[in-house]
Each structure stands twice: as C-alpha cells, then as structure tokens.
N, C-alpha and C positions, 0 to 999 in steps of 0.2 A: 595487410591484415591476413593472418593465417586462416585457412579454411580447412576444417576437418569434416569429412563425409563418412558416415557409417553405412555400410552396405550389407551387413549381416542381419539375420532375423533377430528381433529384439522386442522387448516389451515397450509400452508407451513411455514417453518422457525420458528418452535417453539424452543426457546432457554431457558435454565435455567437462571434465573435472578442472577446477581451478588449480593454480600453483599450490604446491604443498605448503603446509603451515599449520600450526597448532595453537594459534592465539585463541583466547576465549571468545565466545559469541559476543557480538557487539550490538547494542540497541540502534535502531534506525527509526526516523520519523520523517514524513514528507507530506506537505500540503499542496505542493506544486505551485504555490503562489510566487515564490522567489525565482523559479526557473524561467528562463527566457523562452517564450513560446516560439519565437522565430529562429532559435538556435538549433540547428540539426543535431548538435552534440549534447543538448541539455540533459537528456535522459542517460546517455552513456557516461557522461561526466559525473552523474549522481550514482553510478554503480550498477545501473540496469543493464542486463545482457539478454540475448535472445537465443533460442534454439528451435529449429524446425524439424518436425518428423513427418514422413509421408507414408500413408497406408493405402492398401488397395481399396477400391470402391466399397467393398463390403466390410472394410476395417479388419479383415481377418489376417492379412499378411502385411508385415512391416517391410517397406521397400527401401528407405534410406533416411538418413538424418543429416542436417547441416548446421554448423555452429561450432563453438559458441562465438557470437559476434556482438559488438557493442549495439545496444538498443537504438534504433533510429527514432528521430522526431520529425519525420517528413515522409512523403511518398505514400505508398500503398501497401506497406507491409508491417505487421506486428504492433506498432505503437506510435502514439503521437500525443502531444499536449494539446488539449482542446480548451475552449472557453465558453462561458455562458450557460453551462449545464448544471450549475450548483445553486443551492440555497445559501442562507447565511452561514451555516457551519462549513460549507464546502468552499466558499469564496469564489473567486473569478475564474480559476483554472483547475482543470481536472485531467486525469490520465485516461486515455481511450485505448483499449486493447482490442485487436481484431486479427483476422487471418492474414497470412502472407499472400496477398493478391499479386505479388510479383512472380510467384511460382507458377509456371505454365502448366503444371500437372493439375491445376484446377480444371482446365479444359478437357483433361482426360478422365475426369470423374474420380480421380484419386482424392483421398481425404488428407487435407493439409492441416496439421496440428502446429499452431504457433504458440510458443512459450516465451513469456517475458518475466524475468525474475532477478532476485538478488541471491548470492550464494556466499556461505561462510563455512569454515571448518570447525568442527566440534572439538573442544579441548577437555582435558581431565577436570579442569576447574568448573566445567559446566554440569558435571554429573550431579544428579539429585535436584537439579533446578527445573522449573517449568517455564517455558517461553511461550509467548502468544503473538500470533500474527493477527492484527486487527485492521479493519479497513471499512470505508463506506463504499457502497456500490448501488448502481441503478442500471436498468436496462437501457441500452442504446438502440442502434439499428441492427437488431439480430432477428433473422428470419429462419424458421425451420427449413431444413434439418440441421442447421448450424447449432453448435453447443458451446458452452463456456463454463469455466470453473476457476476457483481460487484454490491454492494448494500450499501445503508445507510437506516437503519430502526429504528423506535422507538417502544417500547413496554410499555404498561401501567400495572404496577404490581398491581394496585388497581382494575383492571378489567380483572383478569384472564390472564394477560400478552397479552392482545389483541394487535394486530398490529395497530398502529395509523398513521404511515408513512412507506411506502415502496417505496424507490426511487432506480432505478436500471438501469444499462447499460448492454445490452446483449453482452457478449464477445464470443458467440458461433462461429461466422463467422468472427473473426478477420483475417487480413492478417498475414503472417509469418514475417512481418517487424514491428518494434516497433512504437506505437502511444501513444499519451498522452490523458488522459480522466479525466473528473471531474464530481462530483455529489455534488451540493450545497443543503443545507437544512437551512431553516429559523426557528429559535427557537421561539415559541410562549409561552404565559403564561400557556396554557393548557398542555404543555409538561413537566413542572417542576416536578421532582421526577420520571420521566420515564427513561427507559433504552434506550440508543442510541448505536447502533452497526454499525460498518463499516467493510467491508471485502468482501469475495468472496465465491461463491458457484458453485458446479457442480452437475449435475444429470446424472446418467448412470445406465445401467442394463446389465446383461449377460457379465460382465467384459469388455465391450467395452471401448476403450481408451477415456479419457476426459480431458487431460492436457492443462492448459493455464499458460503462464509465466507472472509474474508481477514484477515491480521494481519501485524504486524512489517514494515511498509512502509518501504522505503529508496529514495530517489532521490538518486544521488550521482555525482560525477565519478570514473570508474573507471580512467582512463588517458589518455595523451597519445600521439598518433600519432608514430611514430619512436622511441619509448622502449621498449626491451625490457621485457617484463613478467615473464618467468621464472615463478617460483612466487609471484607477487604475491598470490594469493588464499589462501595458507596462513595459518592461525592456530593458536595453541596456548594452551589454558587449563590451568594446572597445578593440582595438588592444593593446597588451602589448608594453611597451617601456622600454628599447630598445628591439628589436627583429629582428635578432638573438641577443643572450646575452651569456655572459660567467659566470658572478658571480650572478647577480640577475636581475629581471625585475619587473616592476610595472604594475599591472593590474587594470584598472579603470572600474567601472560598476555603474549603477544607477537603483533604484527600485522606482516605482511610489507609491506603497502602502506598509506600514509596514506588515511584515509577515515572514514566514519561508523561508529561502534561504540557498543555499550552493554554494560556489565557490571552485572548485576542479581542480586538474591537473590530466590528464589521459595520458597514453602512447598510441601508435598507436594500441596496441592489446586490448584496452578497459579496461585495468587495472588501477584502481585509484592509483596514485602515492602519492598524499597528498591532504588533505583538508585545504584550506587556510582560509575559514570561513564556519561555519555551525551553524545556530541558527536563532533567530528572528532578522531581519534586519529592521532598521528604514527606512522610505521613504527618498529618496534623493540620492546624490552621495556617492560612497564608493570607496576605493582603498585597494589593498593588494599587498604585495611583495612576490615573490617566489624566494627563494635563490638557486634553482636548486637541492634541496634535497628532499628525500622521507620522509614519516611520522616517520621513525626510525632515521632520521638524516643523513643517508648515501647519498653520492652524486649520483645523477641520471646520467645515461650515456649520452654521446653526442647523439643527435637525435631529432626527431620530437615529440612534445607533443601537448596537447590541453587543454586550459583553458575552463571550462564548468561552466556556471552560470545556476542554477536550482532554479526556484521559482514556486509559485502556478500557474502562468500564462504560464509557459512553460520553455524552455531552449534555451540558445545560446552557441555557442562554437567558439573559435578562435584558430588559429594555433600558436604554439610556436616552436622556434628552439633554442636548447641549444648547444653551442659550447664550449667544454672544452679546 
C-alpha cells in the first residue's frame, strides 16, 4: 500500500487525488446490510477510502496529512461497520465514523482530522446537473471538544488540488435518534475534470470520543438546470393488499421524480428481511409483490413486518401482518 504524506502548510481536507479519468458521475447507494461486518476489507471493497490531516492544538497550523488509504473495518481508526444502532429504516447494520485513534499525535494535543469518503471525477456530461448526497445520521459516542460533519467537496487537480466547493452539514450536535439529511451540489462547466468527494469527517484530540452513526446513503442525480422540479421529491407508499395475508401481498408506491429507490421489508427488530426493489426507479406508479419469504427464499415467520420505501426525498413505512 502506497503512502503519501503531505508536510506543507495547507487548508483542511487535503486528499490524494484518484487516478485520472473523465467518466460521468455515477450513482451510489448503501444500506450496509449486505456488507460482512467481520470482513476487515468490507468498506474498502465498497469504494470507501480515508485520509488523515493533523493540525496544531489551536488548529491554526497544518502539520501533515496521510493517505489516501483503503477504509478499514476494524481497529481504532476512522471507520467500522456497527450493528444494533438502527430502527426499522436503518436495519441491522450501520456505518460508524470516528477519529484515527492509532495516531499517537492525540497524546501531543494535536487535532486529528479523520476523513472517510467516496471520490469521483466530474465529466462534461455532468454539467448542468444537480447531484445530491443523502444519508441518515444519529449521534454516537461523541464528547466535546470533538466535532463531526458530512461533506461534499470538489478539488481542482490543475491548481494544486485547491478546494473549489466545500458543502457541509455539522453532525456534532445530532440527537441520539435518527434523522435524514441531504447536501445538493450543482455541476458547472468550471468543475469538469475536478475531483468530487462525498463522505464524513471527525476531528478530535487527546483520544476524546468522536463517533457518529450513518446509514442509508444515497448519491444520485437529483435534477437538471432549467427543468422545473415542482413537487419532484414527493413519494407515496400505500397500504399492502391484502393485509393481513397468508401467501403474498401487493405493495403499491409512487415516485414523483426518477432516481434511486429501495422498497424493502423489515421485521420488528429492524432487520431487513428482503429487498423487493433496489435501483433507479422511473417517475410514476409502481407495485411489488412480497411472497412472505426472506432473501434466501426461506418462509418468514408469522408476525408483524414493515414495508419501507426509501428515496432521495425521505422514507415511508407501512405495517404488514403475515399469518401462516
């Protein structure tokens, strides 16, 4: 694994650029349910990378950076897949982001900034489009003065990787209940060939706790300049019929604007039973059948379940009752 260390003065969030390329931006979605919690390479295989920045105790002086490295899923630095922190929409597994506690500069009082993100290259085909980074989040074990945020940023490789956009949501003071958040960015002609990153960051020192939980991540094209959006973000999940049911039930839903969507069934413990649809859905009405079986094909037990529709504009859930 190559290691690049930056030792010059620089602004926050200096990241190593990816390999050159001009493919159009690509959608991404992740609920973390299918990633193997015990696999140390689960996050890196899904495209997540990390970069660390270190500042003086007063945060006034940039000391050095290290990365880009594959995102870990173990140990005491940057990221890990956690479990049992979600409700029905979040399912059984979540992403936990925290500081790099492997860095000994914590003990020196220096500020350790840990960044976990995806990155892509902006192409000419992206100009005039709006993309949105959406995610669920809740506070984990974060103690002041640690801070956390979610971000979308662009970097110009032809200008020393200068930051040309930095759009962020402060996640330091989140409640311990889940909420949904989004960061939109409009792609202009000046951004073609630049690096776009979306992800999360934490800053901590003296090994103070800094954890935040994230889930249901969507990166998607949310609009085109000059096209009226109206009520494009509305969605509707209707009650299943029949309900209660014994063999199968029909679930109808509608989406106002084409984009990434997932219709899934969860049990009362928040574990995903099966995904009925996951991908890019066209605008308009849709329907799916659930045959009362899980993703492996095994019959689900008699009981209460929830159909959950997740799109860029939010989520809705309806109760299902399966009687065997």
